[in-house]
Structure formats: C-alpha cells, structure tokens
C-alpha positions in Angstrom: 0.0 0.0 0.0 1.4 3.4 -1.0 0.3 6.7 0.3 0.6 10.2 -1.1 1.0 13.1 1.3 -0.2 16.6 0.7 -1.5 19.6 2.6 -4.9 18.8 1.2 -5.0 15.4 2.9 -4.6 12.8 0.2 -6.2 9.4 0.8 -4.0 6.3 0.5 -3.3 4.9 -2.9 -4.7 1.6 -3.8 -3.4 -0.7 -6.5 -5.7 -1.0 -9.6 -6.5 -4.4 -10.9 -6.4 -5.1 -14.7 -9.7 -5.1 -16.5 -11.4 -2.8 -14.1 -13.9 -0.3 -15.4 -13.3 3.5 -15.8 -13.5 6.0 -13.1 -16.6 8.2 -13.9 -16.7 11.9 -14.1 -13.0 12.6 -14.7 -11.3 14.6 -17.5 -7.9 16.0 -18.5 -6.0 19.3 -18.4 -2.6 20.8 -17.9 -0.8 20.2 -14.6 1.6 21.7 -12.2 5.3 20.6 -12.1 5.6 16.8 -12.4 6.9 14.8 -9.4 8.8 11.5 -9.3 7.5 8.4 -7.4 10.3 6.5 -5.6 8.4 3.2 -6.0 7.1 3.3 -9.5 9.8 5.3 -11.3 7.2 6.9 -13.5 4.5 9.2 -12.3 1.5 10.5 -14.2 -0.7 13.3 -12.8 -4.1 13.8 -14.3 -6.1 17.0 -13.8 -9.7 16.8 -15.1 -12.8 18.6 -16.1 -16.2 17.3 -15.2 -17.7 14.7 -17.4 -16.0 12.2 -19.7 -12.6 10.9 -18.6 -9.8 12.0 -20.9 -6.1 11.7 -19.9 -2.7 12.6 -21.4 0.6 10.8 -21.0 2.5 12.4 -18.1 2.3 14.9 -15.3 -1.5 15.3 -15.1 -4.0 16.0 -12.4 -7.4 14.4 -12.2 -10.3 16.4 -10.7 -14.0 15.9 -11.0 -16.9 14.0 -9.5 -16.6 10.4 -8.7 -19.8 8.6 -7.7 -21.4 12.1 -7.2 -18.7 13.4 -4.9 -16.2 16.2 -5.6 -12.7 14.9 -5.6 -9.2 15.5 -6.8 -6.9 12.6 -7.8 -3.2 12.1 -8.6 -2.5 9.0 -10.7 0.7 7.0 -11.0 1.7 4.2 -13.3 3.4 1.3 -11.5 6.3 -0.5 -13.2 4.9 -4.0 -12.8 2.4 -4.8 -15.6 1.6 -1.1 -16.3 -0.9 -1.1 -13.4 -2.4 2.2 -12.5 -2.3 3.5 -8.9 -4.3 6.6 -7.9 -5.1 8.6 -4.9 -8.0 10.9 -4.3 -9.0 13.5 -1.7 -12.4 15.2 -1.3 -12.3 18.9 -2.1 -15.0 19.7 0.4 -14.5 19.2 4.1 -16.6 16.5 5.7 -17.3 14.5 2.6 -17.5 10.7 2.7 -14.9 8.5 1.0 -15.3 7.9 -2.7 -16.8 4.7 -4.0 -14.2 2.2 -5.1 -13.8 2.5 -8.8 -11.0 1.2 -10.9 -9.9 1.5 -14.6 -6.9 0.1 -16.7 -4.5 1.7 -19.2 -3.2 0.0 -22.4 -0.2 1.1 -24.5 -2.4 2.5 -27.2 -4.4 4.5 -24.6 -1.2 6.0 -23.2 0.0 6.9 -26.7 -3.3 8.7 -27.6 -3.2 10.4 -24.2 0.3 11.7 -24.9 -0.8 13.0 -28.3 -3.8 14.7 -26.7 -1.5 16.4 -24.2 0.8 17.7 -27.0 -2.2 19.1 -28.9 -3.4 20.9 -25.8 0.0 22.4 -25.2 0.2 23.5 -28.8 -3.3 25.1 -28.5 -2.2 27.0 -25.4 0.9 28.3 -27.2 -1.2 29.4 -30.2 -3.6 31.3 -28.0 -0.8 33.0 -26.1 0.8 34.1 -29.3 -2.5 35.5 -30.6 -3.0 37.4 -27.4 0.5 39.0 -27.7 -0.2 39.9 -31.3 -3.5 41.6 -30.4 -1.9 43.5 -27.6 0.8 44.8 -30.0 -1.8 45.9 -32.6 -4.1 47.6 -30.0 -1.9 48.7 -27.1 -3.8 49.2 -23.9 -4.6 52.8 -22.9 -2.3 54.3 -20.3 -5.4 54.9 -18.2 -7.4 51.8 -17.3 -11.0 51.9 -18.2 -13.6 52.2 -15.5 -15.1 48.9 -14.4 -17.3 50.4 -11.6 -20.8 51.5 -12.5 -21.3 55.2 -13.3 -23.3 57.2 -10.9 -26.1 59.5 -12.1 -26.5 63.1 -11.2 -29.5 65.5 -11.4 -28.0 68.3 -9.3 -28.9 71.7 -10.8 -25.5 73.1 -9.6 -23.7 70.5 -11.8 -25.9 71.3 -14.7 -25.3 75.0 -14.4 -21.6 74.6 -14.1 -21.3 72.4 -17.2 -23.8 74.2 -19.5 -22.4 77.6 -18.6 -18.7 76.6 -18.8 -17.9 77.8 -15.2 -14.4 76.4 -14.8 -14.1 77.2 -11.1 -17.3 75.4 -10.3 -16.3 72.5 -12.4 -13.0 72.2 -10.6 -14.9 72.3 -7.3 -17.4 69.7 -8.3 -15.3 67.2 -10.4 -12.3 66.3 -8.2 -11.8 62.6 -9.0 -12.3 60.1 -11.8 -15.7 58.9 -10.7 -17.1 62.5 -10.8 -15.6 63.1 -14.2 -17.3 60.0 -15.6 -20.7 60.5 -14.0 -24.0 60.3 -16.0 -25.7 63.7 -16.2 -29.4 63.4 -16.5 -31.2 66.3 -18.2 -34.9 66.8 -19.2 -36.0 68.7 -22.2 -39.5 69.4 -23.6 -40.1 68.0 -27.1 -43.2 68.2 -29.4 -45.0 64.9 -29.6 -48.3 64.0 -31.2 -51.1 63.2 -28.7 -53.7 60.9 -30.2 -56.0 61.5 -27.2 -56.0 65.3 -27.4 -55.6 65.5 -31.2 -52.8 68.0 -31.4 -49.1 68.3 -30.7 -48.1 68.8 -27.1 -44.8 69.4 -25.3 -43.6 66.2 -23.7 -40.7 66.0 -21.2 -38.0 63.6 -22.3 -35.1 62.5 -20.2 -31.6 62.4 -21.8 -28.3 61.0 -20.5 -25.0 62.5 -21.3 -21.5 62.9 -19.9 -19.7 66.0 -18.5 -17.0 65.9 -21.2 -19.7 65.6 -23.9 -21.5 68.7 -22.6 -18.4 70.9 -22.5 -17.0 69.7 -25.8 -20.3 70.3 -27.6 -20.3 73.9 -26.4 -16.7 74.7 -27.1 -15.5 75.0 -23.4 -12.0 73.9 -24.2 -10.5 74.7 -20.8 -13.3 72.8 -19.0 -12.9 69.8 -21.3 -9.2 69.8 -20.8 -9.7 69.7 -17.0 -12.2 66.9 -17.2 -9.8 64.8 -19.3 -7.0 65.3 -16.9 -9.3 64.2 -14.1 -9.9 60.9 -15.9 -12.9 61.5 -18.1 -13.2 58.7 -20.7 -12.7 60.1 -24.2 -14.8 57.6 -26.1 -17.6 57.1 -23.6 -20.9 56.8 -25.5 -23.3 58.0 -22.8 -26.5 59.0 -24.5 -25.4 57.4 -27.8 -22.6 59.8 -28.9 -19.1 60.5 -27.8 -17.7 63.9 -27.0 -16.0 63.9 -30.4 -19.3 63.3 -32.1 -20.9 66.2 -30.4 -18.0 68.6 -31.0 -18.0 67.8 -34.7 -21.8 68.2 -34.9 -21.5 71.7 -33.3 -18.4 72.6 -35.4 -16.3 73.1 -32.3 -12.9 72.8 -34.0 -10.8 73.7 -30.9 -12.5 71.0 -28.8 -12.0 68.5 -31.7 -8.3 69.3 -31.8 -8.2 68.9 -28.0 -9.9 65.5 -28.0 -7.7 64.2 -30.9 -4.6 65.4 -29.1 -5.5 63.3 -26.0 -6.2 60.2 -28.1 -9.9 60.1 -29.0 -10.7 57.5 -31.5 -11.3 59.1 -34.8 -13.5 56.4 -36.3 -15.6 55.7 -33.2 -19.2 54.8 -33.9 -22.2 56.2 -32.2 -25.2 54.1 -31.3 -26.7 55.2 -34.7 -23.7 53.8 -36.5 -22.2 57.2 -37.5 -18.6 58.4 -37.2 -17.6 62.0 -36.2 -16.9 62.7 -39.9 -20.6 62.0 -40.7 -21.6 64.8 -38.3 -19.6 67.5 -40.1 -22.8 68.8 -41.6 -22.4 72.6 -41.4 -20.2 74.9 -43.5 -18.4 75.9 -40.3 -17.4 72.3 -39.7 -14.9 72.2 -42.6 -11.9 72.6 -40.2 -13.2 69.8 -38.1 -13.4 67.5 -41.1 -9.8 68.4 -42.0 -8.6 67.5 -38.5 -10.4 64.2 -38.6 -8.9 63.2 -42.0 -5.4 64.3 -40.9 -5.9 62.1 -37.8 -6.7 59.1 -39.9 -10.5 59.1 -40.4 -11.7 56.7 -43.0 -13.4 58.8 -45.7 -15.4 55.9 -47.2 -16.6 54.4 -43.9 -20.4 54.0 -44.2 -23.0 53.9 -41.5 -24.1 50.5 -40.3 -27.8 50.5 -41.3 -28.3 53.0 -44.2 -24.7 52.6 -45.5 -24.3 56.4 -45.9 -20.8 57.7 -46.3 -19.6 61.2 -45.3 -19.6 62.1 -49.0 -23.3 61.3 -49.2 -23.9 63.6 -46.2 -21.9 66.5 -47.6 -23.5 66.2 -51.0 -27.0 66.1 -49.5 -26.2 69.3 -47.5 -24.8 71.1 -50.6 -21.4 71.5 -48.9 -19.1 72.0 -51.9 -15.9 72.5 -49.9 -16.6 69.3 -47.9 -17.2 67.4 -51.1 -14.0 68.7 -52.6 -12.1 67.8 -49.4 -13.4 64.2 -49.3 -12.6 63.7 -53.0 -9.0 64.9 -52.4 -8.7 62.2 -49.7 -10.0 59.4 -51.9 -13.7 59.4 -51.5 -15.5 57.0 -53.9 -18.2 58.8 -55.9 -19.9 55.6 -56.9 -20.6 54.1 -53.5 -24.3 53.5 -52.9 -26.5 53.5 -49.8 -28.7 50.7 -48.8 -31.4 52.2 -51.1 -28.9 52.2 -54.0 -28.4 56.0 -54.0 -25.1 57.6 -55.0 -23.7 60.9 -53.7 -25.0 62.6 -56.8 -28.5 61.3 -56.1 -28.1 62.7 -52.6 -27.0 66.1 -53.9 -30.0 66.4 -56.2 -32.5 65.2 -53.6 -31.1 67.5 -51.0 -31.9 70.7 -53.0 -35.2 71.7 -51.3 -36.3 74.1 -54.0 -34.8 76.7 -56.4 -33.5 78.8 -53.5 -31.0 76.2 -52.4 -30.2 74.8 -55.8 -27.1 76.9 -56.3 -25.0 75.3 -53.6 -26.2 71.8 -54.5 -25.4 72.5 -58.1 -21.9 73.4 -57.1 -21.6 70.1 -55.1 -23.0 68.1 -58.0 -20.6 69.7 -60.4 -17.7 68.6 -58.2 -19.0 65.0 -58.2 -19.6 65.0 -62.0 -16.0 66.2 -62.6 -14.8 63.4 -60.3 -16.6 60.8 -62.5 -20.0 60.4 -61.0 -22.6 58.8 -63.3 -25.5 61.1 -64.1 -27.7 58.2 -65.1 -27.2 56.2 -61.9 -30.6 55.2 -60.4 -31.5 53.9 -57.0 -33.6 50.8 -56.2 -36.8 52.7 -57.2 -35.1 53.7 -60.5 -35.1 57.3 -59.4 -32.3 59.1 -61.2 -30.6 62.3 -60.1 -32.5 64.1 -62.8 -35.8 62.9 -61.3 -34.7 64.4 -58.0 -33.6 67.7 -59.5 -36.9 68.1 -61.4 -39.0 67.1 -58.4 -37.3 69.9 -56.5 -37.7 72.5 -59.3 -34.0 73.0 -59.8 -33.6 74.1 -63.5 -29.9 74.9 -63.3 -29.1 71.6 -61.6 -31.2 69.7 -64.2 -29.5 71.3 -67.1 -26.1 70.4 -65.5 -27.1 66.8 -65.4 -28.5 66.9 -68.9 -25.2 68.2 -70.2 -23.4 65.3 -68.5 -25.5 62.6 -70.2 -28.7 62.3 -68.1 -31.7 60.9 -69.9 -34.7 63.3 -70.1 -37.2 60.6 -71.0 -36.4 57.6 -68.7 -39.2 56.6 -66.3 -38.7 55.7 -62.7 -40.2 52.8 -60.9 -43.6 54.5 -60.7 -43.6 55.2 -64.5 -42.9 59.0 -64.0 -40.5 60.8 -66.3 -38.4 63.8 -65.2 -41.0 66.0 -67.0 -43.8 64.5 -64.9 -41.8 65.2 -61.7 -41.2 68.8 -62.9 -45.0 69.3 -63.5 -45.8 68.1 -60.0 -43.2 70.5 -58.5 -44.8 73.6 -60.2 -47.4 74.0 -57.5 -45.1 73.0 -54.6 -42.6 75.7 -55.4 -44.5 78.6 -57.1 -41.8 81.2 -56.7 -39.5 80.0 -59.5 -39.2 79.9 -63.3 -40.5 76.5 -64.4 -40.2 77.5 -68.1 -36.4 77.2 -67.8 -36.7 73.6 -66.6 -39.3 72.7 -69.2 -37.3 74.1 -72.0 -34.2 72.3 -70.9 -36.0 68.9 -70.8 -37.6 69.5 -74.2 -34.2 70.5 -75.7 -32.6 67.3 -74.5 -35.2 64.9 -75.9 -38.2 64.9 -73.5 -41.5 64.2 -75.1 -44.4 66.8 -75.0 -46.5 66.3 -71.9 -49.9 64.7 -72.1 -52.7 67.4 -72.5 -54.4 66.5 -69.2 -51.1 67.4 -67.4 -51.3 71.0 -68.6 -53.5 72.0 -65.7 -50.6 71.8 -63.3 -49.0 74.9 -64.9 -52.2 76.7 -66.0 -51.4 79.6 -63.7 -47.8 79.9 -65.0 -48.3 81.6 -68.5 -44.6 81.5 -69.4 -44.3 77.8 -68.6 -47.6 77.0 -70.4 -46.3 78.7 -73.5 -43.2 76.6 -73.6 -45.3 73.4 -73.3 -47.9 74.5 -75.9 -45.1 75.3 -78.4 -44.0 71.7 -78.3 -47.2 70.6 -80.1 -47.9 70.9 -83.9 -51.2 72.4 -82.9 -52.7 73.6 -79.6 -54.6 70.8 -77.9 -58.0 71.2 -76.4 -58.0 73.7 -73.5 -60.8 72.0 -71.6 -58.3 70.3 -69.2 -56.6 73.5 -68.1 -58.6 76.7 -68.9 -60.9 76.3 -65.9 -57.9 76.1 -63.5 -56.7 79.7 -64.4 -57.3 82.2 -61.7 -59.5 85.1 -62.8 -57.0 87.8 -61.7 -54.2 86.0 -63.6 -56.4 85.7 -66.7 -57.0 89.4 -66.6 -53.3 90.1 -66.2 -52.2 87.8 -69.1 -55.3 88.0 -71.3 -53.3 88.4 -74.5 -51.6 85.1 -74.0 -54.6 83.1 -72.9 -56.7 84.5 -75.7 -54.1 83.6 -78.3 -54.0 80.1 -77.1 -57.8 79.7 -77.2 -57.9 81.0 -80.7 -55.5 78.4 -82.0 -57.0 75.3 -80.3 -57.1 72.5 -83.0 -56.1 75.0 -85.6 -53.0 74.7 -87.9 -50.0 76.6 -86.7 -47.7 78.8 -88.8 -45.3 77.2 -91.2 -42.4 78.8 -89.3 -43.5 76.9 -86.1 -43.8 73.6 -88.0 -40.3 74.1 -89.4 -39.0 74.7 -85.9 -40.5 71.4 -84.7 -39.0 69.6 -87.7 -35.5 70.9 -87.0 -35.9 70.1 -83.3 -37.0 66.5 -84.1 -34.0 66.1 -86.4 -31.6 67.2 -83.8 -33.2 65.2 -81.0 -31.5 65.2 -77.7 -28.6 67.2 -79.2 -30.9 70.2 -79.8 -29.5 72.5 -77.1 -25.9 71.8 -78.0 -26.3 71.9 -81.7 -28.3 75.2 -81.7 -25.5 76.9 -79.9 -22.9 75.7 -82.4 -24.9 76.4 -85.6 -24.1 79.7 -87.4 -27.5 81.1 -86.7 -28.6 84.7 -85.9 -29.4 85.1 -82.1 -33.1 85.7 -82.8 -33.4 82.5 -84.8 -31.4 80.5 -82.3 -33.7 81.7 -79.4 -36.8 80.9 -81.5 -35.5 77.4 -82.1 -34.9 76.9 -78.4 -38.6 77.9 -77.6 -38.0 81.4 -76.4 -40.9 82.9 -74.5 -42.8 85.6 -76.6 -45.9 86.2 -74.5 -48.4 84.8 -77.0 -49.1 81.8 -79.2 -48.6 82.3 -83.0 
C-alpha cells in the first residue's frame, strides 16, 4: 500500500487491478510541475474537467466528481504490468470516501493520451501568441477603463456649471475620476403628437450625457481639458454619442483638436452607427473635417444600417468644400447606400427648391467632374434628374443633362423627369419652371400629355413653352378652368391667343421649328449653340418665350 501526502490530505493509494472499469466523471487538463515516485519510477498526474474521462501521458491531475462526490486525484503508473495507482481526496470538508472505482490503461491508450496532451500544449501556445499579437496591434490605454458602474447626477448646480462653462465650479465639483465620468441626466421638452388630445403637445423627455460631452459640444476647451485630466473617458458613448461626435456636430474645432490630441478614436461609432466625420454637416465644420482626416479618419466608412458615407452627407447638404475635401482624400463617388443612392443622387435630392439649388449645383458639379454617373438610379429607378426636377432646380437639371442624363427615362412608378417637374410647379411657385421645361424638351423629352397642362395653367410662361412643343394647340378643356380670374385678366393676351389656335393649324415657321428640333433630337441644345444662326433665330429654335401663341 502506497500513500501520497499533501497539505490537502490525500487518501491512501490503492493498486488497480487489470480489467477494471473506468472512473466516472474525470477529465484532463494541464498540470503543475511533475513529481517522481520513488516506487514506480514513472508518475502520471491527471487534472480533469467534469464529465468524460480523458487523460494525457505524463504529469497530469485528475479532478471531477466520482460517484457524485467532488474529488481530486493524482494518478501514477506502477512499473509492474503497467498497473495504475491513484489517490483521491475530497475537495469539500466532511465528505465521505469515494466509491471504489478502478480502470486500466493500455499502451495505445497511453499513446493517444500523450498526443492529446501535446495538442493541448500547442493550442495554449497558439492562444498566447495570438493574445500577444492583439496587444501589440491595440496597445492598452495608459489609463485603465472604469469597471465600476457610473453614478447618475441631477444636481442643478452640476448642470449650471457644465452648461455655462464655469471652470471654477467644475474644478470644485469634479475632483476625481468617478465624478468626471458620472452620468448627467437632463430633461427637455419636445413636441409629440397626442392621439387622445388630437394635437401636438410638449412632452418632457429625459436624456443622458457625460460632463465631457457637454463641455466639448459647447466649445468650453478649458473645462474639457480639466475633465480629461481628471480621468474622463474620451470615447464614452453616454447617450449614444461620444464627445468627439458632439464637438463635430457643433463645429467646435478647438475641442475637436483637444480630443484628438488626447487620443480620442477618430472612427468611433455612435449608437446610430455614424462616425464623427458623418456629423460634419455645417459649412463651419470644414476645419473639423480636415482635422479628422489628418488624424486618420476613414473617408469611405459607411453607417451600419443605411450605408451612408460622409460624401453622401456632404452632398445632401450642398457642402461644396466638404465634397472637394473628401474627394481629395480618396472618397468614392460611386458608393451606394442601402437604397442604391449615390452621392450625386443625394446632392440632387437635398436641394429643397430653387432657392438652395445653387450650392447643391456646385456640389453636383464637383461630383460629376470626379466621374459620377449622371444616369445612376436607386432601387426605385429614381435618377438624379428625377430628384432635380421634383425639387424644381432648373440649373441643376441642365447640368445633369449636359453630362448625359436621360430626359425621358421613367422611374419605378412610371414617371418621367417632365412629370416630376410638372408636380413641382405648384409645390414651389416662386421660381421659373419654363427654364426647366425648355431644358428637358431641348434634351429629348416628349411633350406632356394634354391633361397634365392643368398643373401649370397659372404659369403663363411655362404653359407657353409646353404648348409650343405641339404641332397644334390641344384642347383647352383640361386647363382653362384652372386659371385664376385675376391671372387671366393680367395675361389676357396670352390666354386669348392660345384659345384661338385650339385645334387650328400653326404657322409654317413653327412647323419648321418642330421639324428641325425633331431632327436634332437630344442634341438640340448643344447643336443650336454651335450652328451659325442669328441670335433671334437661335432663341426661336430653343422655344424662347414671346408672351403669345402664334
């Protein structure tokens, strides 16, 4: 009888007979330093995990549950006949002795156990090497991240100090790392629809943010610097955005520079999936965008859900300088959103009427010069020209037509750009729709259906352009009743001339004009400017407005 001694109180070792069954509930794992048995000459320690017994060749511990009792065993191989001896001790005080279970080892079993142990050691080395590689790629911050839960604060004194940028009060209130990383709870009133009352009401809404986010968003550079030195986390997303997100959204370039200097992540994502570069949406944020790109911001990084890039955002806002900056840093003009929209689509859709079309036209020109496709359509087959016409932007539409946009292609609903332009006449009355109509007709658009003329009945100049696209004036029943009485009185000469020529043959000069336009097709505008024609004849060919129908 052998006995193993240890501080844990090992039970005596008993010799195992050949042919005995396995010891249940034991498994295998790495072991502490191997020991030598004076009697056997070869010692095998087995450490285990619960469940199936698996062993490796040498120096293993066995732990697990034998007959339902927690135990720990150290196993040795005796020299005579390869018999296995083992010892076990209960891990919990006061447990009863383990049931007598025995199991044998064969030479093939020992070999497979040795191979298993070698594989486990190789896996441990591989994981350790991978961990070292990750630590070299992403070195840990010099300041450990907080693991304690943040405490919330509703104190008005804290709110006043942060929102007013009172540095002395902030220094008095935020004197440690916990205070600098607290959650500041604010309440703001927002309009919300009340179904019970049937109108919009002010509803209080709680919002969570962080001290550093508040100060950075308002440009309090000294206060933000103090909070950072007190241990405020730079990339904390309390409330959904980090301090860098809010500083870029408010165009606070000094605070952006401060945060980047202290190591804020330039490509950090908000809960909405946007980067700080996506939030440079104001003309004043150009300097912020430059700082982000110089710090390594990814210019083609798209949002997680809608797949919008910073170039889409800048184009939709009509930010020409931002668009030029992103293109200089390698922005891809052909990237599409989840709806299949390119940045050019975004620029044309973002022009909310003729008043804002100039800045969007400049942004679109930058994109077209960089190789944007003027015919690119989204999933609903809505092209940039459809968007420009729907917003009533004649100059932007003409720019697209010069770069190859099709004036007659229908969208998913079957509407052509001319149909979209007719629908926009009443939505944006203070513009010159005749410029847009003439451009579409000059680039190959077909004359509108007569029933659609009612949309521009109160725009005499636009109506004249459309009527001159017909060989004869169609029936006026569809639009004459829509003319306002005071407008009819003001432009009586035009409306009367149109009524007189309903279903009547037009002048030979007009028919010749239509024949030349049909021959030129979509090249009418470009060819007319190149032909050696007198200015009056050129203007007549391009449907110049005369104030009456002849």
